[in-house]
N, C-alpha and C positions, 0 to 999 in steps of 0.2 A: 504494499499500499504506500502511495506517495500522500504526504500531509504536509500541508504548509501551516506554519506558526507565525502569526504576526503579533509582536510585541510592542504596544504603544507605551514607550517610556517618556520620562521627563525631559530627557536630553535627545534620545535617538528613537526612531521608529524603524524596528528592523523585521524583515521577513525572513524567516529560515525554512528551507525545504529539506524534509527528510524521507529517507525511505524506511519502513518499519515493517521488519518480518521476523516472525519468531521470537518476540519479545525482544529485540535488539533494535537500535535505530542507527543510522547512517546518515550524516549530514551530507546533502547533495550540493547546496549552494545558499549563500546568503545575499541579501540586499538590504541597504539601509539608507536613511535620510537623517541628517543631523538637524532636526526641526526645532529643539530647544523649546518645548511647549511650556515648560515651567517659566519661561520668560514673558508668556503671554497672559499671566495671571495678574489681575489687578484687584486689590482689596479681597482677596480670596475667590475671585470670580474669573473663569477663563473666557477671554475676549472673543468675540466672533472670528477675527482673523486668525487665532490659534485653532479655533474649530475648523475653518476653511483650510488650513494648511494640512491638518489632520486627514480632511476628507480627500483632498488632492493627492495625498501620498497613498492613502488606501486605494483609491481608484486606480492609480497607476499600478500598484500591486495586483489588484484584480484582474486588470487588462492582461498582465503578464501571465498569471494563472490561467486566465481563459483561453490564452493562446497555446499552453500546453496541456489544456484540459484537465486541470488539476481541481477537483471539486471537494475534496477534503481539506477545509480551511477553518482553523481555530484563531481568533483574535481575542486578546485581553490587554487590558490596560493597568497599569500600577498606580504609583503616587501621581503622576501627571493629571489624571482625572478623578482619582478617588477622593483626594484631599480638598477638592473645591467645593464651594457652596452651591454651584449649580452643575454638580456632577451628572445627575440623572438627565437633565435637559440636554446637556453637552452630548452625553454619551447617545441618547436617543436621537439626537439630530444626526450624529455620524452614521448610525445605523440606518436611517432612513434615507439619507442621500447616498450611501454606499452599497446597501444591500449586505452588508457584512455584519454579522451578529458580533458584538464587542461585549465580553464580560469583564466587569471590574473586579478585580480580585484583591482582597483584603491585605493589609500588611502582615497578619498572621499567616495567610496562605502564601504570600510571596516568600516569606522567610521558610516555610515548609518546602516549597518546590525548590528553592535556592539549595537547601539541604539535599534534598533528594537527588537533585541534578549533580551536584558537586561530588557527592560520597559515591556516585557511581564510578568516578574516575580517580578515586584517591584510595590509596591503602592504609591511610591512617583510620584507625577504629574510633579514635576519640580526638576532639580538638575544638578550635574555635572558628566558625565561619563568619565572615563579613562580606557584606555586598553593599557598596556605595554607589548609589544611583545619583540621578539628577536632582531628585527631590525627597528621597528618602535613604536611609541606611538601615538594612537588617543585621542584626547580630544573633547568631545561634551557637549555643554550647551544646556539643553532643559527646556522649559516651556509648562505646560499644554499638555505634551505628544507631544510636537512639538519641532523639531530642530531648535535652533536659531543661533548657531555658531557651526562649526566643523572644525578640522584641523588634518592633519597627519603629525607628526614630525619624522625627521630622527634621531631617537635615540632609543636604546633598551638595553636589558639586556645583550644579546650575543655580540653585537658588542662593547658594552662599556667593557665587559670583555676582548674581543680580542685586542682592543685597547690600555686599559689602565693597565690591571692587568697581572704582570709578572708571579706571582705565582698561587696557587691555590685559595686562598682568598686574597682580596685586602689589601694594607697597608693604613695608614691613609693618607698618601700623595697621593696614587692613589684615595683614596674617594674623597679628596679635589678636585682633577683634574676633577673626574667625576661630581661633584657637579657644578663646575664652567661651564663645557660644558652644562650641564642640564640647568642652569639658563641663558646661553647665548642663547640657543636655543629657549627657551620658551619665552624670553624677545623679540626675533625677531619676535614674532606674535603680533603685536600692538592691535588686536581685544580682546586679552586675558590679556593685561597688567593691567588692572584696575578691573579684575573680582576678587569679593570675595564671596566664596561659602563655607558655613559651613561644608557640608557633601559631600563626594565623593561615587560614586558607581563605585567599582573598578572590572574589570573583567580580565580575562586571568591568565597565570600561575604565574605571579609575585604576584598577589594579593591573589590567591590560596595559595602559598607558605607563604606569609605574614600572612595570617589569621591561618596557622598551626603553624608557629612559635610562634605567639603572644599568641595562646592559650596554647602551651606547657610552654612557659617562665612564662606567668603570671596566669597560673593555671586556665584557663577558660575551659568551656565545648568544646569537639572536635567540636560540631555542631555550636559553636559560629561562626558568620561571621562579627561581628563588631570589628574594631580596633580602638584604640584611636591614633590619628595621632601624638601626642607628645610623643609616646612610640618608634617611629621609629628610632630615633636617638640612644635610648639605644641598640636596635636589631642590628643595622649596626655595632656600635662599639664593640659590644660584639664578633663579629666574623670576626674582622680583624686579619690579620696575625702577626702584631707587637704589640698586646696586651697580649701576653702570653695566648692564649686561652687553656683553661682547657681540659681535656679528655671528661668530662661531656657535655661540649658544643658541642665537636664533635659528640657525641652520639645523641644530639638534631638533629643536622643537617642530620644525616644519618637516623634517625627515621622520621622525619617531611618532609623533601625535598629531598630524595636521588636522584632523577633525575635531581635536579636544585642546587645542591651544589655550582657549580661553578658560576652560573648566578643569584642566589637569592639576593645577596648583590648588585650588580651593578642594579639590577632592582629595590631594595628597595631605593636606593640611588635616582634614578629618581623620585620614588613616594614621597619621604621625601621632595625633593625639590620642588615638584608641590604642595604638601600639604601645605608647607609654603607659597609659592607663592600666592596661592589661599586663604590663611587663613582658611583652613579646620581644623576642630576639630576631625572628625570621617570619617572613612572608611568602607564601608559595601561592602563585597565581593559578587558578583553574578556570580553563574556559568552557567548563559545562556549568550551567546554572539554572535560572528560572525556566527557560524554554524546555529544556531537558527533563527538567523535574516535572514539569507539567504534563509532557508526553508519557513519562513513566507512571504518574499517579492518576492522570485522568483519562489517558487514552489506552494505554497498552493494558493497565489493570481492569479496564471495563471490558476487555475482550476475553 
């Protein structure tokens, strides 16, 4: 069976096409658009131009799928549309205009799907899983492949950039403000206040970009997915606007994170604060997450 999964995120709208056979999945291809939907939110309301952008992208994806006669389509949205005041109205308009049924998944569901997807590709039976998105961050503690604690926090790379960063890259002062809010938000989750975890499994675009930057700066193989957590400070401050960034560093950003130049540093600020908060020494990036978890939990399990 060929199945398309469309993930409407706060920063990126992705379509991934999988072949699903005998309980196993194979990724055939991906398409994405960096819409930055979270930036279209004003006073908690998704603006019409943001809804229009989402519809344009979904109609493009639908045309592609129709060309290849792919009829099995699942679409869901995360914090981009679930945390807004006009969530129901915005989602219904998207459904009416595109003919694609869009499911709003809760923060709790997102954390669960993250866990299911990531643990299918990791050999670690216990650990700490973090997914930093554009408008939310999911944290999951698991032991013996079972979730022990999970939470979805209202902070993300795009909303931090929109809220704190006046220019293209943040200043030192703006970084300090983002660090303070990250620490405040995570400190308000008492079940995570005393957690110490040496290693983090990181999923999502922030950690993908972090791995790419880390490998480029510290001359690691491109396929390396392990990041020394104590290097995050150096990466963040290397790309601040008031550090006199040299042209070579601009080239690094353009080569490694061309789609995330504006949001990668706010995302890394969140990652850095969380790594310090949890006493983590290493971060390992996993490229399996919410979409794969959705397939395993909602599609394969039902068959």
